[in-house]
C-alpha positions in Angstrom: -19.8 43.1 1.7 -16.2 44.9 1.1 -16.0 47.6 -0.7 -13.7 47.8 -3.7 -10.2 48.9 -4.1 -9.0 50.1 -7.6 -6.0 51.9 -6.6 -6.1 54.2 -8.9 -4.8 56.8 -5.9 -1.1 56.0 -4.8 -2.4 54.6 -0.9 1.0 57.3 0.1 -1.2 60.2 -2.0 -1.4 63.5 0.5 -5.1 64.8 1.4 -4.3 67.7 -0.1 -4.0 65.2 -4.0 -7.0 63.8 -3.3 -9.1 66.8 -2.6 -7.2 68.1 -5.8 -8.8 65.3 -7.6 -11.6 65.4 -6.5 -12.2 69.7 -7.1 -11.1 68.4 -10.8 -13.9 65.9 -11.0 -16.5 68.3 -9.4 -15.7 71.0 -12.2 -16.6 69.2 -14.7 -19.8 67.7 -13.8 -23.3 69.1 -14.7 -25.7 67.0 -12.3 -24.6 65.9 -9.0 -22.5 62.9 -8.5 -22.7 59.9 -5.8 -19.7 60.1 -3.0 -19.7 56.3 -4.0 -18.8 56.9 -7.5 -16.6 59.4 -6.9 -15.1 56.7 -4.4 -14.6 54.3 -7.4 -13.1 56.3 -9.7 -10.3 57.7 -7.1 -9.5 54.4 -5.8 -11.2 55.4 -2.8 -13.3 54.3 -0.1 -16.5 55.4 0.0 -16.5 56.9 3.8 -13.0 58.7 3.3 -14.5 60.1 0.0 -17.7 61.2 1.9 -15.3 62.9 4.6 -13.1 64.5 2.0 -16.5 65.9 0.1 -17.4 67.5 3.6 -13.9 69.0 4.1 -14.1 70.7 0.8 -17.2 72.0 1.6 -16.7 73.4 4.4 -13.1 75.2 3.3 -15.4 76.7 0.5 -18.1 77.7 3.3 -14.9 79.8 4.7 -14.4 77.5 8.0 -11.2 76.0 7.5 -9.5 79.8 8.7 -9.9 81.1 4.4 -11.9 83.1 2.6 -15.5 82.3 2.0 -15.4 81.4 -1.2 -18.2 82.6 -4.0 -19.0 78.7 -4.2 -20.5 76.3 -2.7 -20.2 72.3 -3.0 -23.6 70.9 -2.1 -24.4 67.6 -1.6 -28.3 66.9 -3.2 -30.2 64.4 -5.0 -28.1 62.1 -3.6 -24.6 63.3 -5.2 -22.3 66.1 -4.8 -21.5 69.6 -7.0 -20.2 72.7 -7.1 -23.1 75.6 -7.4 -22.5 79.2 -6.7 -23.1 80.6 -3.8 -27.0 81.6 -2.5 -25.7 85.6 -1.6 -24.6 86.4 -5.9 -27.9 85.1 -6.7 -28.7 88.4 -7.9 -25.7 89.1 -9.6 -25.4 85.6 -11.2 -28.7 85.8 -12.8 -27.9 89.5 -14.0 -25.0 87.7 -16.0 -26.8 85.0 -17.5 -29.7 86.9 -18.4 -28.0 89.6 -20.1 -24.9 87.9 -21.2 -26.6 85.8 -23.1 -28.2 88.3 -25.4 -25.1 90.9 -25.4 -23.2 87.7 -26.2 -24.6 86.2 -29.5 -22.7 86.4 -32.7 -24.0 87.9 -35.6 -24.5 84.3 -37.4 -26.7 84.2 -34.7 -28.3 87.0 -34.4 -28.7 86.3 -38.6 -29.8 82.0 -38.2 -32.4 83.7 -35.3 -33.9 86.4 -37.6 -34.3 84.2 -40.2 -35.9 81.2 -38.1 -38.5 84.0 -37.1 -39.5 85.1 -40.2 -40.7 82.1 -41.6 -40.9 79.8 -39.0 -41.7 76.9 -38.9 -38.6 76.3 -40.6 -35.7 73.1 -40.9 -32.1 73.6 -40.4 -31.4 72.8 -44.8 -33.7 76.0 -45.3 -32.1 77.9 -43.3 -28.4 77.0 -44.5 -29.8 77.9 -48.1 -31.2 81.3 -47.0 -27.8 81.7 -45.3 -25.4 80.1 -47.8 -23.3 78.3 -44.7 -24.0 75.4 -42.5 -26.1 76.3 -39.2 -25.4 73.5 -37.0 -23.8 74.5 -34.5 -25.6 77.8 -34.6 -28.7 76.1 -33.9 -27.5 74.6 -31.4 -26.0 77.7 -29.0 -29.9 79.7 -30.0 -31.2 75.9 -28.5 -29.4 75.9 -25.4 -30.3 79.3 -24.6 -33.7 79.3 -25.0 -34.4 81.6 -27.6 -35.9 79.2 -30.4 -37.2 75.3 -29.9 -38.7 72.0 -32.0 -41.4 72.5 -33.4 -41.5 68.6 -34.8 -40.5 66.9 -37.9 -41.6 68.1 -41.5 -44.8 65.8 -42.6 -42.5 66.2 -46.4 -38.8 65.5 -46.0 -38.9 64.2 -42.3 -36.5 67.0 -40.9 -36.7 69.1 -37.7 -38.7 72.3 -37.8 -37.6 75.1 -35.8 -40.0 78.3 -34.6 -38.7 80.8 -31.6 -39.8 80.5 -28.2 -41.9 82.6 -25.5 -38.6 83.3 -24.2 -37.6 85.2 -27.3 -40.9 87.0 -27.5 -39.9 87.8 -23.9 -36.7 89.2 -24.8 -37.5 91.1 -27.5 -40.3 92.7 -25.8 -43.0 91.5 -28.0 -46.5 90.1 -27.4 -46.6 88.3 -30.7 -44.9 87.4 -33.3 -47.6 89.8 -35.3 -45.4 92.2 -33.5 -42.3 91.5 -35.8 -41.4 94.5 -37.9 -41.5 94.2 -41.7 -38.4 92.6 -43.1 -39.1 94.5 -47.0 -37.3 97.8 -45.4 -33.7 96.2 -44.6 -33.3 94.0 -47.9 -31.5 94.6 -50.8 -33.9 95.4 -53.2 -34.9 91.6 -53.2 -38.4 92.4 -51.6 -38.8 89.1 -48.9 -37.2 86.3 -47.6 -38.4 83.6 -51.2 -36.6 86.3 -52.9 -33.1 86.5 -51.2 -33.3 82.4 -51.2 -33.8 82.4 -54.9 -31.3 85.0 -55.4 -28.7 82.6 -53.8 -29.4 79.6 -55.3 
C-alpha cells in the first residue's frame, strides 16, 4: 500500500520551508501529534517528515552547531510536541504557579470571592451579584484550577461551582471555615443576600 501524497507543499519546496511549516504547526498543538498526521497535512511522505522532526529535535538540542534552546521537540505518546527543556523546569514551574495568581484580573478576583462565599453557586447567581456576564471569568478560574464544578442544581439544572482544594492551598486556608468574615467589607448592607437584593 503506497502513501497518499496530497501535494499541499510544492515538490520543489526547500527543506527549510518544510521545517518552518512543521514548526508553525507544532507551536499551536496542545497534545502530541503523530508524524503521519503531520505528513498528511504537509503532503509529504511520513518517512521524510519523521526525518525532518528528528532534524528539528537535534537542532533544538544544539547538536547542529547552534545554541541549545529553552525548549525541546520530543516524541512521546505516539506523537511529537514541543516541551520546555528539563533544565528550566524549576523556573517554568515558578512562573506558572506564581504568575497565574499575580495575573488574576479584578473581575476574576471579584467572581472568585462570590463563589468562595456563596458556594455552591450557579453562573446566573454570580452574574446577578456582580451585575455583569461572568462566563469568561468562570472559564478562566476553571482553567486555573481555582474553582471546580459541583454538579447541577437540583431545581433548575444549572451547573454549580465551588472553590477547589488548590484554592485553599493558594490562600493558605485549612478549610472554608477559615475564610475571613465578609461583613466588615460590605457597604452597610450586611450580607451577600442583602447586596444581591440591592442590585436587583
